[in-house]
C-alpha positions as CSV (number, residue, x, y, z in Angstrom):
1,M,-14.2,16.3,-13.2
2,R,-15.6,14.2,-10.4
3,S,-17.1,11.9,-12.7
4,V,-14.3,11.4,-14.9
5,W,-12.1,10.7,-11.6
6,G,-14.7,8.5,-10.4
7,V,-13.8,6.1,-13.3
8,F,-10.1,6.0,-12.1
9,V,-11.1,5.2,-8.8
10,L,-13.4,2.3,-9.9
11,L,-10.4,0.8,-11.8
12,A,-8.1,1.0,-9.3
13,L,-10.5,-0.6,-6.8
14,I,-11.1,-3.0,-9.5
15,G,-7.4,-3.9,-9.9
16,G,-7.0,-4.0,-6.6
17,G,-9.5,-6.6,-6.2
18,L,-11.8,-5.3,-3.7
19,L,-15.0,-4.8,-6.1
20,V,-14.7,-7.9,-8.1
21,P,-12.9,-11.2,-7.7
22,H,-10.3,-12.0,-10.5
23,P,-7.5,-14.7,-10.9
24,V,-4.4,-14.0,-9.0
25,R,-1.1,-13.9,-11.0
26,A,2.0,-12.4,-9.8
27,H,2.7,-8.5,-11.0
28,E,0.5,-8.8,-13.9
29,A,0.0,-5.1,-14.4
30,V,2.6,-4.4,-17.1
31,S,0.2,-3.6,-19.9
32,V,-1.5,-1.1,-17.4
33,E,1.8,0.4,-16.3
34,E,3.1,1.0,-20.0
35,D,-0.7,2.7,-20.7
36,F,-0.7,5.2,-17.9
37,V,3.1,5.6,-16.7
38,K,5.6,7.2,-18.7
39,G,9.1,6.9,-17.4
40,V,9.6,6.7,-13.6
41,F,6.1,7.8,-11.7
42,S,5.4,10.1,-14.5
43,P,1.4,9.8,-15.3
44,A,0.4,9.7,-19.0
45,F,-2.7,11.7,-17.3
46,T,-2.9,14.7,-15.3
47,P,-4.0,14.0,-11.5
48,P,-7.1,16.0,-10.6
49,A,-6.5,18.9,-8.2
50,A,-6.9,17.6,-4.7
51,G,-10.4,18.0,-3.1
52,S,-11.8,18.2,-6.6
53,Y,-13.3,14.6,-6.2
54,E,-14.4,12.1,-3.5
55,L,-13.1,8.9,-2.5
56,P,-15.8,6.8,-1.1
57,A,-14.7,4.6,2.0
58,V,-14.7,1.1,1.1
59,K,-14.3,-0.9,4.5
60,R,-12.7,-0.5,7.8
61,V,-9.4,-2.7,8.3
62,P,-8.7,-4.7,11.4
63,G,-5.9,-3.6,13.6
64,V,-3.4,-6.1,14.0
65,I,-0.7,-7.0,16.4
66,L,2.5,-6.9,14.6
67,K,6.4,-6.5,15.4
68,D,8.0,-3.3,14.7
69,L,12.0,-2.6,14.0
70,T,12.7,-2.8,17.4
71,G,10.8,-6.6,17.7
72,R,8.5,-4.9,20.3
73,S,4.8,-5.5,19.6
74,A,2.7,-3.0,18.4
75,S,-1.0,-2.8,17.0
76,T,-1.2,-1.5,13.0
77,R,-4.4,0.5,14.4
78,R,-2.4,2.6,16.8
79,V,0.2,3.1,14.2
80,T,-1.9,4.8,12.0
81,A,-4.4,6.0,14.2
82,G,-5.5,9.8,13.4
83,K,-3.6,9.8,10.5
84,V,-4.1,9.6,6.7
85,A,-1.8,6.2,6.1
86,V,-0.3,4.5,2.9
87,V,0.1,0.9,3.4
88,S,1.9,-1.5,1.4
89,F,2.5,-5.1,1.8
90,I,6.1,-6.2,0.6
91,Y,8.8,-8.6,1.2
92,T,12.5,-8.0,0.8
93,A,13.7,-10.4,-1.3
94,C,11.2,-9.6,-3.9
95,P,12.8,-9.7,-7.2
96,E,9.9,-8.1,-9.4
97,R,10.6,-4.8,-10.9
98,L,6.8,-3.9,-10.8
99,G,6.5,-5.4,-7.4
100,C,7.8,-4.8,-4.0
101,P,10.7,-2.3,-5.4
102,L,8.3,-0.4,-7.4
103,A,6.0,-0.1,-4.0
104,S,9.2,1.1,-1.8
105,R,10.4,3.5,-4.5
106,A,7.2,5.2,-4.3
107,L,6.8,5.5,-0.7
108,Q,10.2,6.8,-0.9
109,D,9.3,9.5,-3.1
110,L,6.2,10.1,-1.2
111,Q,7.9,10.3,1.9
112,A,9.9,13.2,0.5
113,K,7.1,15.1,-1.0
114,L,4.9,14.8,2.3
115,K,7.8,16.7,4.0
116,E,8.1,19.4,1.3
117,E,4.3,20.0,1.9
118,G,4.7,20.0,5.8
119,L,2.2,16.9,6.0
120,E,4.4,14.7,8.2
121,R,2.5,15.2,11.1
122,N,-0.9,14.2,9.3
123,T,0.3,11.0,7.7
124,M,2.1,7.8,8.3
125,L,3.6,5.4,5.6
126,L,3.8,1.7,6.6
127,S,5.2,-1.2,4.8
128,I,4.4,-4.8,6.3
129,S,6.3,-7.8,5.3
130,F,4.4,-10.9,4.4
131,D,7.7,-13.0,4.6
132,P,8.0,-13.1,8.4
133,E,10.4,-16.2,8.5
134,R,13.2,-14.1,6.5
135,D,12.1,-10.6,7.1
136,T,13.2,-10.3,11.0
137,P,13.0,-6.9,12.4
138,A,16.8,-6.8,11.8
139,Q,16.6,-7.6,8.1
140,L,13.8,-4.9,7.7
141,A,15.7,-2.3,9.3
142,K,18.3,-2.9,6.8
143,Y,15.9,-2.5,4.0
144,A,14.4,0.7,5.5
145,R,17.8,2.1,5.5
146,I,18.3,1.3,1.8
147,Y,15.1,3.5,0.9
148,G,16.1,6.2,3.4
149,A,12.9,5.5,5.7
150,D,12.3,8.3,8.4
151,P,11.3,6.1,11.4
152,K,9.1,9.0,12.5
153,L,6.9,9.1,9.0
154,W,7.8,5.5,7.4
155,R,7.3,2.3,9.8
156,F,8.0,-1.1,8.7
157,M,6.5,-4.1,10.7
158,T,6.8,-8.0,10.5
159,A,4.3,-10.7,11.7
160,P,5.1,-12.7,14.8
161,S,3.1,-15.6,13.2
162,E,1.4,-16.7,10.2
163,R,-2.1,-16.4,12.1
164,A,-1.2,-12.9,12.7
165,L,-0.1,-12.3,8.9
166,D,-3.1,-13.9,7.5
167,H,-5.3,-12.0,9.9
168,A,-3.8,-8.8,8.2
169,L,-3.8,-10.0,4.6
170,E,-7.4,-11.2,4.8
171,G,-8.3,-7.8,6.6
172,Y,-6.9,-5.5,3.8
173,G,-7.6,-8.1,0.6
174,Q,-4.2,-8.7,0.1
175,D,-3.3,-12.1,-1.5
176,R,0.0,-13.9,-1.1
177,A,1.2,-17.6,-2.1
178,P,4.6,-19.1,-1.8
179,V,5.9,-20.2,-5.2
180,Y,7.2,-24.0,-5.2
181,D,9.4,-25.6,-7.9
182,E,8.6,-28.7,-9.6
183,R,10.1,-31.0,-6.6
184,G,7.6,-29.1,-4.2
185,R,10.6,-26.9,-2.6
186,F,9.8,-23.5,-1.7
187,T,11.6,-21.1,-4.0
188,G,11.8,-17.9,-1.7
189,R,9.2,-16.1,-3.9
190,Y,5.9,-15.2,-3.3
191,R,2.9,-14.7,-5.9
192,H,0.9,-11.5,-5.2
193,V,-0.5,-8.7,-6.8
194,L,1.0,-5.2,-6.0
195,K,-1.6,-3.2,-3.9
196,V,-1.2,-0.2,-2.0
197,F,-3.7,0.8,0.3
198,L,-4.9,4.5,1.2
199,L,-6.4,4.6,4.5
200,D,-8.5,7.7,6.3
201,P,-7.5,8.4,9.9
202,A,-10.5,6.1,11.1
203,G,-9.0,3.3,9.3
204,Y,-11.3,2.8,6.4
205,I,-9.8,2.0,2.9
206,R,-10.2,5.1,0.7
207,N,-8.0,4.1,-2.6
208,V,-6.1,1.1,-3.9
209,Y,-3.1,1.5,-6.1
210,S,-1.9,-1.0,-8.6
211,A,1.1,-0.7,-10.5
212,G,-0.3,1.7,-13.3
213,F,-1.9,3.9,-10.8
214,L,1.0,4.1,-8.0
215,V,2.2,7.5,-9.1
216,P,3.2,9.8,-5.6
217,D,1.7,13.0,-7.3
218,L,-1.6,11.3,-7.4
219,V,-1.5,9.3,-4.1
220,L,-0.4,13.1,-2.4
221,N,-3.4,14.6,-3.9
222,D,-5.5,11.8,-2.7
223,I,-3.8,12.1,1.0
224,K,-4.8,16.0,0.9
225,T,-8.2,15.4,-0.4
226,V,-9.0,12.9,2.6
227,L,-7.2,15.5,4.7
228,G,-9.6,18.1,3.8
229,E,-12.6,15.7,4.9
230,G,-14.9,15.5,8.0
231,A,-16.1,12.1,8.6
232,P,-15.4,9.0,6.4
233,R,-17.7,8.9,3.1
234,E,-20.2,6.0,2.8
235,V,-18.8,2.3,2.8
236,V,-18.9,1.2,-1.1
237,K,-20.9,-2.2,-0.8
238,R,-18.9,-5.1,-1.8
């Protein structure tokens, strides 16, 4: 089981772009989603039991000063410190079915599961906008209400500047590029690959989920696996 699940983890990391470079195209995981997901978040494979496999640390992400829903500055590292965190990069105007709406729906379901399991004190969900001009704290607050986000468990943040945003994107390995029309005008859309990151309490990436692997039951088992560990595992060499 450990070796079989290791293949899934490796595929997720490759799909997330952390192990090998690949051309970036927006939300290109449709075929993967169709292969591995049946219906809404129902995997075609059975997720292994929590603790029956290992999730090696990939790299430590930097702390970045962003703004929360009140407009106050806060470090992402402080928000997630000491907890297993699930981090998504989104923008509220994203129209792609397999993009930001999928990520936010997954975190919505995961939030409910964490509460059912009594794990809300040990975990944190964090959604970071990469559209700071339009995704103001007020706009993100509206978005958070749509998904029923519990502010004690699911936080939303936006960048105070492009420099801060670039620091966060580079630290996680998340792509993001504005889309322009034939006249060079910004369309209001961004090209990006869906990635959701699992962090351990020390801030190391332990898994990356693309559309085909973003299944709340799977993420929940990964969270339990990391919570049951001691120190972070050996870092995977890039």
